[in-house]
C-alpha atoms as an extended CHARMM CRD file, in Angstrom:
* protein
*
       283  EXT
         1         1  MET       CA             96.7870000000       99.3270000000       99.1230000000  PROA      1               0.0000000000
         2         2  LYS       CA             97.1510000000      103.0830000000       99.0510000000  PROA      2               0.0000000000
         3         3  TRP       CA             95.7410000000      105.9050000000       96.9230000000  PROA      3               0.0000000000
         4         4  HSD       CA             96.3290000000      109.6630000000       96.7980000000  PROA      4               0.0000000000
         5         5  ILE       CA             93.6460000000      112.2370000000       96.1080000000  PROA      5               0.0000000000
         6         6  GLY       CA             95.3370000000      115.6080000000       96.1650000000  PROA      6               0.0000000000
         7         7  ASP       CA             96.7800000000      116.0280000000       99.6460000000  PROA      7               0.0000000000
         8         8  VAL       CA             94.7400000000      113.1120000000      101.0450000000  PROA      8               0.0000000000
         9         9  THR       CA             96.1010000000      109.5810000000      101.4370000000  PROA      9               0.0000000000
        10        10  ILE       CA             93.7200000000      106.6150000000      101.6210000000  PROA      10              0.0000000000
        11        11  SER       CA             94.9090000000      103.2210000000      102.8620000000  PROA      11              0.0000000000
        12        12  LYS       CA             92.9660000000       99.9440000000      102.8000000000  PROA      12              0.0000000000
        13        13  ILE       CA             93.2240000000       97.7220000000      105.8830000000  PROA      13              0.0000000000
        14        14  VAL       CA             91.7750000000       94.2550000000      105.2450000000  PROA      14              0.0000000000
        15        15  GLU       CA             90.0290000000       92.2000000000      107.9080000000  PROA      15              0.0000000000
        16        16  LEU       CA             88.5160000000       89.4150000000      105.8070000000  PROA      16              0.0000000000
        17        17  GLU       CA             88.4400000000       88.3660000000      102.1440000000  PROA      17              0.0000000000
        18        18  MET       CA             86.2300000000       85.7120000000      100.5980000000  PROA      18              0.0000000000
        19        19  THR       CA             85.2710000000       84.1390000000       97.2720000000  PROA      19              0.0000000000
        20        20  GLY       CA             81.8230000000       82.6440000000       96.8760000000  PROA      20              0.0000000000
        21        21  GLY       CA             79.3160000000       82.1700000000       99.6460000000  PROA      21              0.0000000000
        22        22  SER       CA             77.7120000000       85.5180000000       98.8180000000  PROA      22              0.0000000000
        23        23  ARG       CA             74.4930000000       84.3250000000       97.1800000000  PROA      23              0.0000000000
        24        24  PHE       CA             72.6740000000       85.0990000000      100.4370000000  PROA      24              0.0000000000
        25        25  LEU       CA             73.5550000000       88.7580000000       99.8720000000  PROA      25              0.0000000000
        26        26  LEU       CA             73.1210000000       89.1250000000       96.0920000000  PROA      26              0.0000000000
        27        27  PRO       CA             70.9680000000       86.1650000000       95.0250000000  PROA      27              0.0000000000
        28        28  GLN       CA             70.5440000000       87.4420000000       91.4600000000  PROA      28              0.0000000000
        29        29  ALA       CA             74.3020000000       87.3010000000       90.8300000000  PROA      29              0.0000000000
        30        30  THR       CA             74.6130000000       83.8510000000       89.2600000000  PROA      30              0.0000000000
        31        31  ARG       CA             77.0000000000       82.5640000000       86.6010000000  PROA      31              0.0000000000
        32        32  GLU       CA             74.2090000000       82.8520000000       84.0300000000  PROA      32              0.0000000000
        33        33  THR       CA             73.5060000000       86.4910000000       84.8720000000  PROA      33              0.0000000000
        34        34  LEU       CA             77.1410000000       87.5780000000       85.2650000000  PROA      34              0.0000000000
        35        35  ASP       CA             78.9390000000       86.0830000000       82.2800000000  PROA      35              0.0000000000
        36        36  HSD       CA             78.0690000000       88.9600000000       79.9390000000  PROA      36              0.0000000000
        37        37  MET       CA             80.0880000000       91.3080000000       82.1780000000  PROA      37              0.0000000000
        38        38  GLU       CA             83.5650000000       90.1780000000       81.1570000000  PROA      38              0.0000000000
        39        39  TRP       CA             85.0730000000       93.2110000000       82.8630000000  PROA      39              0.0000000000
        40        40  LEU       CA             84.3780000000       91.6010000000       86.2570000000  PROA      40              0.0000000000
        41        41  GLN       CA             87.1330000000       89.0350000000       85.6400000000  PROA      41              0.0000000000
        42        42  PRO       CA             89.6530000000       88.4250000000       87.0520000000  PROA      42              0.0000000000
        43        43  HSD       CA             89.4380000000       90.8820000000       89.9340000000  PROA      43              0.0000000000
        44        44  PHE       CA             85.8290000000       90.7350000000       91.0770000000  PROA      44              0.0000000000
        45        45  VAL       CA             84.7540000000       87.2010000000       90.1530000000  PROA      45              0.0000000000
        46        46  ASP       CA             86.7310000000       83.9930000000       89.7870000000  PROA      46              0.0000000000
        47        47  GLU       CA             86.8320000000       81.6470000000       86.7870000000  PROA      47              0.0000000000
        48        48  ASN       CA             83.5250000000       80.1070000000       87.9420000000  PROA      48              0.0000000000
        49        49  TRP       CA             81.8820000000       83.5350000000       88.2500000000  PROA      49              0.0000000000
        50        50  ARG       CA             81.7700000000       83.3620000000       92.0320000000  PROA      50              0.0000000000
        51        51  LEU       CA             81.8420000000       86.8150000000       93.6190000000  PROA      51              0.0000000000
        52        52  LYS       CA             85.0300000000       88.0230000000       95.2800000000  PROA      52              0.0000000000
        53        53  MET       CA             84.3900000000       90.3310000000       98.2180000000  PROA      53              0.0000000000
        54        54  SER       CA             86.2640000000       91.9540000000      101.0700000000  PROA      54              0.0000000000
        55        55  ILE       CA             85.6000000000       93.4140000000      104.4940000000  PROA      55              0.0000000000
        56        56  HSD       CA             88.0510000000       96.2310000000      105.0710000000  PROA      56              0.0000000000
        57        57  ALA       CA             88.4320000000       99.7010000000      106.5170000000  PROA      57              0.0000000000
        58        58  PHE       CA             89.8310000000      102.7960000000      104.8680000000  PROA      58              0.0000000000
        59        59  VAL       CA             92.1920000000      105.0990000000      106.7420000000  PROA      59              0.0000000000
        60        60  VAL       CA             91.8530000000      108.5900000000      105.3070000000  PROA      60              0.0000000000
        61        61  GLU       CA             94.6990000000      110.9140000000      106.2220000000  PROA      61              0.0000000000
        62        62  THR       CA             94.2430000000      114.6160000000      105.5030000000  PROA      62              0.0000000000
        63        63  PRO       CA             96.5140000000      117.5040000000      106.4660000000  PROA      63              0.0000000000
        64        64  THR       CA             94.4900000000      117.8840000000      109.6820000000  PROA      64              0.0000000000
        65        65  HSD       CA             92.8120000000      114.5310000000      110.4330000000  PROA      65              0.0000000000
        66        66  ARG       CA             93.4860000000      110.8150000000      110.6180000000  PROA      66              0.0000000000
        67        67  ILE       CA             90.1400000000      109.1310000000      109.9730000000  PROA      67              0.0000000000
        68        68  ILE       CA             89.1530000000      105.4690000000      109.8750000000  PROA      68              0.0000000000
        69        69  VAL       CA             86.0490000000      104.8930000000      107.7540000000  PROA      69              0.0000000000
        70        70  ASP       CA             84.0170000000      101.8810000000      108.9600000000  PROA      70              0.0000000000
        71        71  THR       CA             85.5590000000       99.4080000000      111.3770000000  PROA      71              0.0000000000
        72        72  CYS       CA             84.6710000000       95.9570000000      110.0030000000  PROA      72              0.0000000000
        73        73  LEU       CA             83.4900000000       93.0600000000      112.2110000000  PROA      73              0.0000000000
        74        74  GLY       CA             85.8020000000       93.0620000000      115.2150000000  PROA      74              0.0000000000
        75        75  ASN       CA             87.1550000000       90.3060000000      117.4300000000  PROA      75              0.0000000000
        76        76  ASP       CA             85.3470000000       88.4240000000      120.2110000000  PROA      76              0.0000000000
        77        77  LYS       CA             81.8430000000       89.4850000000      119.1330000000  PROA      77              0.0000000000
        78        78  GLN       CA             78.9400000000       87.1220000000      119.8010000000  PROA      78              0.0000000000
        79        79  ASN       CA             75.3250000000       86.6140000000      118.6800000000  PROA      79              0.0000000000
        80        80  ARG       CA             76.0910000000       87.4110000000      115.0340000000  PROA      80              0.0000000000
        81        81  ARG       CA             73.6300000000       86.2190000000      112.4170000000  PROA      81              0.0000000000
        82        82  ILE       CA             76.4060000000       84.7390000000      110.2610000000  PROA      82              0.0000000000
        83        83  PRO       CA             78.0080000000       81.9780000000      112.3760000000  PROA      83              0.0000000000
        84        84  HSD       CA             81.6510000000       82.4380000000      111.3060000000  PROA      84              0.0000000000
        85        85  TRP       CA             81.4660000000       86.1060000000      112.3220000000  PROA      85              0.0000000000
        86        86  ASN       CA             81.2010000000       85.0210000000      115.9570000000  PROA      86              0.0000000000
        87        87  ASN       CA             84.2920000000       85.1170000000      118.1680000000  PROA      87              0.0000000000
        88        88  MET       CA             86.5730000000       86.1480000000      115.3220000000  PROA      88              0.0000000000
        89        89  GLN       CA             90.2980000000       86.4000000000      116.0380000000  PROA      89              0.0000000000
        90        90  THR       CA             91.9390000000       88.4150000000      113.2820000000  PROA      90              0.0000000000
        91        91  ALA       CA             95.0920000000       90.5130000000      113.1110000000  PROA      91              0.0000000000
        92        92  PHE       CA             93.2290000000       93.6410000000      112.0020000000  PROA      92              0.0000000000
        93        93  LEU       CA             94.7570000000       95.9310000000      114.6380000000  PROA      93              0.0000000000
        94        94  ALA       CA             98.2240000000       94.5870000000      113.9070000000  PROA      94              0.0000000000
        95        95  GLY       CA             97.6630000000       95.3020000000      110.2160000000  PROA      95              0.0000000000
        96        96  LEU       CA             96.4970000000       98.7950000000      111.0620000000  PROA      96              0.0000000000
        97        97  ALA       CA             99.6260000000       99.4350000000      113.1320000000  PROA      97              0.0000000000
        98        98  ALA       CA            101.8900000000       97.9090000000      110.4810000000  PROA      98              0.0000000000
        99        99  ALA       CA            100.4690000000      100.3730000000      107.9590000000  PROA      99              0.0000000000
       100       100  GLY       CA            101.5750000000      103.1900000000      110.2670000000  PROA      100             0.0000000000
       101       101  TYR       CA             98.2640000000      103.8110000000      111.9790000000  PROA      101             0.0000000000
       102       102  ALA       CA             98.4210000000      102.6550000000      115.5910000000  PROA      102             0.0000000000
       103       103  ARG       CA             94.9140000000      102.7860000000      117.0340000000  PROA      103             0.0000000000
       104       104  GLU       CA             95.8490000000      105.5410000000      119.5070000000  PROA      104             0.0000000000
       105       105  THR       CA             96.7420000000      107.8480000000      116.5870000000  PROA      105             0.0000000000
       106       106  ILE       CA             93.2850000000      107.7820000000      114.9870000000  PROA      106             0.0000000000
       107       107  ASP       CA             91.4100000000      111.0160000000      115.7550000000  PROA      107             0.0000000000
       108       108  THR       CA             88.1290000000      110.2750000000      113.9440000000  PROA      108             0.0000000000
       109       109  VAL       CA             86.0440000000      107.1360000000      113.4460000000  PROA      109             0.0000000000
       110       110  LEU       CA             83.4870000000      107.6690000000      110.6970000000  PROA      110             0.0000000000
       111       111  CYS       CA             80.6220000000      105.1950000000      110.3120000000  PROA      111             0.0000000000
       112       112  THR       CA             78.8510000000      105.2510000000      106.9480000000  PROA      112             0.0000000000
       113       113  HSD       CA             76.1040000000      103.2830000000      108.7110000000  PROA      113             0.0000000000
       114       114  LEU       CA             75.7760000000      101.0490000000      111.7600000000  PROA      114             0.0000000000
       115       115  HSD       CA             75.5170000000       97.5170000000      110.3740000000  PROA      115             0.0000000000
       116       116  VAL       CA             77.4840000000       94.6960000000      111.9680000000  PROA      116             0.0000000000
       117       117  ASP       CA             80.3950000000       94.7060000000      109.4890000000  PROA      117             0.0000000000
       118       118  HSD       CA             80.9650000000       98.4520000000      109.7310000000  PROA      118             0.0000000000
       119       119  VAL       CA             81.1720000000       99.0340000000      113.4950000000  PROA      119             0.0000000000
       120       120  GLY       CA             82.8260000000       95.9350000000      114.9710000000  PROA      120             0.0000000000
       121       121  TRP       CA             86.1970000000       97.4350000000      115.7860000000  PROA      121             0.0000000000
       122       122  ASN       CA             84.5570000000      100.4440000000      117.3900000000  PROA      122             0.0000000000
       123       123  THR       CA             85.1800000000       98.4590000000      120.5610000000  PROA      123             0.0000000000
       124       124  MET       CA             87.4610000000       95.7380000000      121.9090000000  PROA      124             0.0000000000
       125       125  TRP       CA             87.0590000000       93.2720000000      124.7650000000  PROA      125             0.0000000000
       126       126  THR       CA             89.3510000000       94.3130000000      127.6140000000  PROA      126             0.0000000000
       127       127  ASP       CA             89.2120000000       93.3240000000      131.2960000000  PROA      127             0.0000000000
       128       128  GLY       CA             85.7680000000       91.8260000000      130.9420000000  PROA      128             0.0000000000
       129       129  LYS       CA             84.0560000000       94.7070000000      129.1540000000  PROA      129             0.0000000000
       130       130  TRP       CA             83.7560000000       96.4650000000      125.7960000000  PROA      130             0.0000000000
       131       131  VAL       CA             85.9560000000       99.5470000000      125.6160000000  PROA      131             0.0000000000
       132       132  PRO       CA             86.5770000000      102.0160000000      122.7600000000  PROA      132             0.0000000000
       133       133  THR       CA             89.2900000000      100.7140000000      120.4320000000  PROA      133             0.0000000000
       134       134  PHE       CA             90.2660000000      104.2330000000      119.4010000000  PROA      134             0.0000000000
       135       135  PRO       CA             90.4550000000      106.0890000000      122.7300000000  PROA      135             0.0000000000
       136       136  ASN       CA             91.6030000000      109.4110000000      121.2770000000  PROA      136             0.0000000000
       137       137  ALA       CA             88.9920000000      109.5800000000      118.5120000000  PROA      137             0.0000000000
       138       138  ARG       CA             85.6030000000      111.1520000000      118.1260000000  PROA      138             0.0000000000
       139       139  TYR       CA             83.1630000000      108.6170000000      116.7020000000  PROA      139             0.0000000000
       140       140  LEU       CA             80.9520000000      110.2260000000      114.0620000000  PROA      140             0.0000000000
       141       141  MET       CA             77.5950000000      108.5230000000      113.5780000000  PROA      141             0.0000000000
       142       142  GLY       CA             74.6970000000      109.8270000000      111.5410000000  PROA      142             0.0000000000
       143       143  ARG       CA             71.9310000000      111.1510000000      113.7550000000  PROA      143             0.0000000000
       144       144  ILE       CA             69.2110000000      109.5200000000      111.6240000000  PROA      144             0.0000000000
       145       145  GLU       CA             71.0590000000      106.2040000000      111.6270000000  PROA      145             0.0000000000
       146       146  TYR       CA             71.7930000000      106.2380000000      115.3470000000  PROA      146             0.0000000000
       147       147  GLU       CA             68.2700000000      107.1730000000      116.3780000000  PROA      147             0.0000000000
       148       148  TYR       CA             66.7850000000      104.4530000000      114.1950000000  PROA      148             0.0000000000
       149       149  TRP       CA             68.9100000000      101.6070000000      115.5670000000  PROA      149             0.0000000000
       150       150  THR       CA             68.7300000000      102.7200000000      119.1920000000  PROA      150             0.0000000000
       151       151  GLU       CA             65.0740000000      103.8110000000      119.2910000000  PROA      151             0.0000000000
       152       152  LYS       CA             63.1460000000      102.1530000000      116.4280000000  PROA      152             0.0000000000
       153       153  ASN       CA             65.0980000000       98.9680000000      115.8140000000  PROA      153             0.0000000000
       154       154  THR       CA             62.9760000000       95.8970000000      115.0990000000  PROA      154             0.0000000000
       155       155  ARG       CA             65.8510000000       93.6590000000      113.9280000000  PROA      155             0.0000000000
       156       156  GLU       CA             66.8270000000       91.2250000000      116.6430000000  PROA      156             0.0000000000
       157       157  ASP       CA             70.2960000000       90.6660000000      115.1860000000  PROA      157             0.0000000000
       158       158  MET       CA             71.0770000000       94.3640000000      115.5760000000  PROA      158             0.0000000000
       159       159  LEU       CA             70.4620000000       94.3510000000      119.3380000000  PROA      159             0.0000000000
       160       160  ALA       CA             73.8110000000       92.7000000000      120.0530000000  PROA      160             0.0000000000
       161       161  VAL       CA             75.5590000000       95.0760000000      117.6410000000  PROA      161             0.0000000000
       162       162  VAL       CA             74.1610000000       98.0920000000      119.4710000000  PROA      162             0.0000000000
       163       163  ASP       CA             75.0940000000       96.6190000000      122.8440000000  PROA      163             0.0000000000
       164       164  ASP       CA             78.6990000000       95.7040000000      122.0650000000  PROA      164             0.0000000000
       165       165  SER       CA             79.7910000000       98.1110000000      119.3100000000  PROA      165             0.0000000000
       166       166  ILE       CA             77.6890000000      101.2780000000      119.4970000000  PROA      166             0.0000000000
       167       167  ARG       CA             76.4150000000      101.9300000000      123.0110000000  PROA      167             0.0000000000
       168       168  PRO       CA             79.8190000000      101.4960000000      124.7430000000  PROA      168             0.0000000000
       169       169  VAL       CA             81.4240000000      104.3330000000      122.7710000000  PROA      169             0.0000000000
       170       170  HSD       CA             78.3460000000      106.5030000000      123.2940000000  PROA      170             0.0000000000
       171       171  ASP       CA             78.4290000000      105.8200000000      127.0280000000  PROA      171             0.0000000000
       172       172  ALA       CA             82.1290000000      106.7340000000      127.0340000000  PROA      172             0.0000000000
       173       173  GLY       CA             81.1900000000      110.1730000000      125.7100000000  PROA      173             0.0000000000
       174       174  LEU       CA             83.0270000000      109.7310000000      122.4050000000  PROA      174             0.0000000000
       175       175  VAL       CA             80.1040000000      109.8770000000      119.9360000000  PROA      175             0.0000000000
       176       176  ASP       CA             79.1460000000      112.9260000000      117.8980000000  PROA      176             0.0000000000
       177       177  LEU       CA             75.8080000000      112.5860000000      116.1130000000  PROA      177             0.0000000000
       178       178  VAL       CA             76.1230000000      114.3420000000      112.7610000000  PROA      178             0.0000000000
       179       179  GLU       CA             73.8400000000      115.2870000000      109.8840000000  PROA      179             0.0000000000
       180       180  ILE       CA             73.9490000000      113.7190000000      106.4380000000  PROA      180             0.0000000000
       181       181  ASP       CA             75.9160000000      116.6240000000      104.9190000000  PROA      181             0.0000000000
       182       182  HSD       CA             78.5050000000      116.8730000000      107.6960000000  PROA      182             0.0000000000
       183       183  ARG       CA             81.9910000000      118.0700000000      106.7700000000  PROA      183             0.0000000000
       184       184  ILE       CA             85.3000000000      117.0270000000      108.3570000000  PROA      184             0.0000000000
       185       185  GLY       CA             87.9110000000      119.6340000000      107.6300000000  PROA      185             0.0000000000
       186       186  ALA       CA             88.3170000000      121.0620000000      104.1480000000  PROA      186             0.0000000000
       187       187  GLU       CA             88.5850000000      117.7630000000      102.2840000000  PROA      187             0.0000000000
       188       188  ILE       CA             86.0010000000      115.2960000000      103.6510000000  PROA      188             0.0000000000
       189       189  SER       CA             82.2190000000      115.5250000000      103.5200000000  PROA      189             0.0000000000
       190       190  LEU       CA             79.2850000000      113.1500000000      103.7940000000  PROA      190             0.0000000000
       191       191  VAL       CA             76.9800000000      112.3830000000      100.8850000000  PROA      191             0.0000000000
       192       192  PRO       CA             73.4930000000      110.9910000000      101.6410000000  PROA      192             0.0000000000
       193       193  SER       CA             73.0140000000      107.6330000000       99.9300000000  PROA      193             0.0000000000
       194       194  PHE       CA             69.8910000000      106.2170000000      101.5330000000  PROA      194             0.0000000000
       195       195  GLY       CA             68.3240000000      102.8250000000      100.9270000000  PROA      195             0.0000000000
       196       196  HSD       CA             70.7320000000      100.2980000000      102.3530000000  PROA      196             0.0000000000
       197       197  SER       CA             70.0500000000      101.6650000000      105.8250000000  PROA      197             0.0000000000
       198       198  PRO       CA             67.8310000000      104.4760000000      107.1260000000  PROA      198             0.0000000000
       199       199  GLY       CA             70.5710000000      107.1220000000      107.3020000000  PROA      199             0.0000000000
       200       200  HSD       CA             73.2890000000      105.6660000000      105.0850000000  PROA      200             0.0000000000
       201       201  VAL       CA             75.9880000000      108.0240000000      103.8100000000  PROA      201             0.0000000000
       202       202  SER       CA             78.9480000000      107.7980000000      101.4780000000  PROA      202             0.0000000000
       203       203  VAL       CA             82.1550000000      109.8050000000      101.8990000000  PROA      203             0.0000000000
       204       204  ARG       CA             83.4130000000      112.3980000000       99.4280000000  PROA      204             0.0000000000
       205       205  ILE       CA             87.0970000000      113.3390000000       99.3190000000  PROA      205             0.0000000000
       206       206  SER       CA             88.0170000000      116.5570000000       97.5440000000  PROA      206             0.0000000000
       207       207  SER       CA             91.5560000000      117.9290000000       97.4690000000  PROA      207             0.0000000000
       208       208  SER       CA             93.6490000000      119.9740000000       95.0470000000  PROA      208             0.0000000000
       209       209  GLY       CA             91.1200000000      119.5630000000       92.2410000000  PROA      209             0.0000000000
       210       210  GLU       CA             90.8700000000      115.7670000000       92.6250000000  PROA      210             0.0000000000
       211       211  GLU       CA             87.8150000000      113.8290000000       93.7980000000  PROA      211             0.0000000000
       212       212  GLY       CA             87.0990000000      110.4810000000       95.4010000000  PROA      212             0.0000000000
       213       213  LEU       CA             84.0660000000      108.7030000000       96.8400000000  PROA      213             0.0000000000
       214       214  ILE       CA             83.9760000000      105.8880000000       99.3940000000  PROA      214             0.0000000000
       215       215  THR       CA             80.8140000000      103.9560000000       98.6540000000  PROA      215             0.0000000000
       216       216  GLY       CA             79.7460000000      102.5540000000      101.9760000000  PROA      216             0.0000000000
       217       217  ASP       CA             77.1260000000       99.9790000000      101.0240000000  PROA      217             0.0000000000
       218       218  PHE       CA             75.1590000000      101.7480000000       98.2960000000  PROA      218             0.0000000000
       219       219  ALA       CA             76.7920000000       98.9580000000       96.2680000000  PROA      219             0.0000000000
       220       220  HSD       CA             78.2540000000       95.7880000000       97.7540000000  PROA      220             0.0000000000
       221       221  HSD       CA             79.8770000000       94.5220000000       94.5600000000  PROA      221             0.0000000000
       222       222  PRO       CA             80.7470000000       96.0270000000       91.1380000000  PROA      222             0.0000000000
       223       223  CYS       CA             78.2340000000       93.6840000000       89.4810000000  PROA      223             0.0000000000
       224       224  GLN       CA             75.5690000000       96.0770000000       90.7820000000  PROA      224             0.0000000000
       225       225  PHE       CA             76.9910000000       98.7290000000       88.4630000000  PROA      225             0.0000000000
       226       226  GLY       CA             76.1140000000       96.4830000000       85.5380000000  PROA      226             0.0000000000
       227       227  HSD       CA             72.7390000000       95.7470000000       87.1440000000  PROA      227             0.0000000000
       228       228  PRO       CA             71.7090000000       98.7340000000       89.2940000000  PROA      228             0.0000000000
       229       229  GLU       CA             68.3680000000       97.0130000000       89.8760000000  PROA      229             0.0000000000
       230       230  TRP       CA             70.0540000000       94.2270000000       91.8600000000  PROA      230             0.0000000000
       231       231  CYS       CA             69.5070000000       94.9630000000       95.5250000000  PROA      231             0.0000000000
       232       232  SER       CA             71.1890000000       93.3850000000       98.4970000000  PROA      232             0.0000000000
       233       233  THR       CA             69.0810000000       91.2460000000      100.7920000000  PROA      233             0.0000000000
       234       234  ALA       CA             70.3890000000       93.5240000000      103.5610000000  PROA      234             0.0000000000
       235       235  ASP       CA             68.8810000000       96.6740000000      102.0140000000  PROA      235             0.0000000000
       236       236  HSD       CA             66.4420000000       98.4600000000      104.3110000000  PROA      236             0.0000000000
       237       237  ASP       CA             64.4940000000      100.0230000000      101.4100000000  PROA      237             0.0000000000
       238       238  PRO       CA             65.3070000000       98.2510000000       98.1180000000  PROA      238             0.0000000000
       239       239  ALA       CA             63.4560000000      100.7450000000       95.8950000000  PROA      239             0.0000000000
       240       240  MET       CA             65.3530000000      103.6440000000       97.4460000000  PROA      240             0.0000000000
       241       241  ALA       CA             68.6300000000      101.7130000000       97.2640000000  PROA      241             0.0000000000
       242       242  GLU       CA             68.1770000000      101.2030000000       93.5250000000  PROA      242             0.0000000000
       243       243  ALA       CA             67.2450000000      104.8470000000       92.9920000000  PROA      243             0.0000000000
       244       244  THR       CA             70.3170000000      105.9580000000       94.9390000000  PROA      244             0.0000000000
       245       245  ARG       CA             72.5750000000      103.6630000000       92.9340000000  PROA      245             0.0000000000
       246       246  ARG       CA             71.2500000000      104.9160000000       89.6030000000  PROA      246             0.0000000000
       247       247  ASP       CA             71.5030000000      108.5370000000       90.6860000000  PROA      247             0.0000000000
       248       248  LEU       CA             75.0540000000      108.3360000000       92.0480000000  PROA      248             0.0000000000
       249       249  LEU       CA             76.3830000000      106.2090000000       89.1940000000  PROA      249             0.0000000000
       250       250  GLY       CA             74.7910000000      108.5410000000       86.6740000000  PROA      250             0.0000000000
       251       251  ARG       CA             76.5020000000      111.5190000000       88.2710000000  PROA      251             0.0000000000
       252       252  LEU       CA             79.8640000000      109.7450000000       88.5630000000  PROA      252             0.0000000000
       253       253  ALA       CA             79.9560000000      108.2280000000       85.0710000000  PROA      253             0.0000000000
       254       254  GLY       CA             82.5450000000      109.8100000000       82.8050000000  PROA      254             0.0000000000
       255       255  THR       CA             84.0910000000      111.8940000000       85.5760000000  PROA      255             0.0000000000
       256       256  PRO       CA             87.6200000000      111.5130000000       86.9920000000  PROA      256             0.0000000000
       257       257  THR       CA             86.2330000000      110.6920000000       90.4540000000  PROA      257             0.0000000000
       258       258  LEU       CA             87.9630000000      107.6900000000       92.0150000000  PROA      258             0.0000000000
       259       259  VAL       CA             85.3290000000      105.3590000000       93.4910000000  PROA      259             0.0000000000
       260       260  LEU       CA             86.5260000000      103.1760000000       96.3730000000  PROA      260             0.0000000000
       261       261  GLY       CA             84.2980000000      100.2300000000       97.1960000000  PROA      261             0.0000000000
       262       262  THR       CA             83.8370000000       99.3450000000      100.8330000000  PROA      262             0.0000000000
       263       263  HSD       CA             83.4590000000       95.6390000000       99.9760000000  PROA      263             0.0000000000
       264       264  PHE       CA             85.2280000000       95.5320000000       96.6070000000  PROA      264             0.0000000000
       265       265  ALA       CA             88.0650000000       93.0310000000       96.2370000000  PROA      265             0.0000000000
       266       266  THR       CA             91.5030000000       94.1830000000       95.0800000000  PROA      266             0.0000000000
       267       267  PRO       CA             92.0290000000       96.4800000000       93.1590000000  PROA      267             0.0000000000
       268       268  THR       CA             89.0720000000       97.9890000000       95.0820000000  PROA      268             0.0000000000
       269       269  ALA       CA             88.9390000000      101.3540000000       93.2910000000  PROA      269             0.0000000000
       270       270  GLY       CA             88.2930000000      102.7000000000       89.8210000000  PROA      270             0.0000000000
       271       271  LYS       CA             86.2690000000      105.0970000000       87.7230000000  PROA      271             0.0000000000
       272       272  ILE       CA             82.7060000000      104.7470000000       86.5020000000  PROA      272             0.0000000000
       273       273  GLU       CA             81.8750000000      104.5330000000       82.8060000000  PROA      273             0.0000000000
       274       274  ARG       CA             78.5330000000      104.0920000000       81.0970000000  PROA      274             0.0000000000
       275       275  ASP       CA             77.9020000000      100.6750000000       79.5750000000  PROA      275             0.0000000000
       276       276  GLY       CA             74.7270000000      100.8370000000       77.5070000000  PROA      276             0.0000000000
       277       277  ASP       CA             71.8840000000      101.4750000000       79.9270000000  PROA      277             0.0000000000
       278       278  ALA       CA             74.0730000000      100.5200000000       82.8800000000  PROA      278             0.0000000000
       279       279  PHE       CA             77.6190000000      101.1490000000       84.1260000000  PROA      279             0.0000000000
       280       280  ARG       CA             80.9730000000       99.4840000000       84.7080000000  PROA      280             0.0000000000
       281       281  LEU       CA             83.9480000000      100.0040000000       86.9980000000  PROA      281             0.0000000000
       282       282  VAL       CA             87.2140000000      100.6460000000       85.1740000000  PROA      282             0.0000000000
       283       283  THR       CA             90.2720000000       99.9300000000       87.3290000000  PROA      283             0.0000000000
C-alpha cells in the first residue's frame, strides 16, 4: 500500500497479519462490546468481531530522506514472550526490496519506541552475531526511551530485545539519541505521545499543505477510537495512554490529517471523525 502526502510517499511493508488471538492485548474488545461500532467491519474486525491486526513498517520517502519507521519483529530472534515470535523466518526484507527499498538504500531508521515489535529488524543474524540491517542509516531513538530501557528497565522480556536489537546498533556507532520534538528535514517531525512507553512518540508528516500522522502505539486498533478508555495490556502508564489518546484524537477530529495506524489492518489509514463522545476512523 502507498500514500502521498504532498511531496512525501509512504509505503507499508507487512511482516505479519493476524485475525483473532488479540484478547491478551485488548481484553475489553469482545463481540459484545464491539458490535455497536459497525464501521469496524469489514476491514478491522471479521464477521465474528475478532480483531484484525498487522505488524508492518512504513517507509517514508521525502525529497531528502528515505526513512523506515519501526522495524517489526525480525528473523531469528529468541527469548520472546510470545512463543510464535521466536525464530521467525519471514520475507520482510524481500518485500522491502520488492517495493523498491533495498535495505542499503535506507538512510534513517526511526523508532517510535523500543518495544519488541518495533525494533526487530534493526539487526540481522550474520556470521554468528547481530549486525545492523541498515548499514548506511542513522538509527534515531528517543533519548528518554533509550535511557529507560537500558538503565531503568525492570521488564525481563525486554532484556533480550535490548541485547539483540538495540545495543548492537548502538555499539556500531549508528544510534542518534533524539528529543521528543526532533525534526528530520522539512517534512518529518516527532510528536510526543506518552503512555504506551516512557518516551513514546508519533510521527507527523507535513508537505505542501497536507498532513499525516503515523500513530506508533498510542492506539493499537481503531476500536480504541470508539473507546479511548480501552488501554492495551502493554501500556506502561494506562492513565497517561488514555489521556494522550483523547488529546490527539480530539485535535485530529474533523481535520484532513491522514492517520496511519502502525498496527491497523488494510486499509490502514483514514481520517478521524467525532462519534458522539468518542471517535471513529473513516477510510
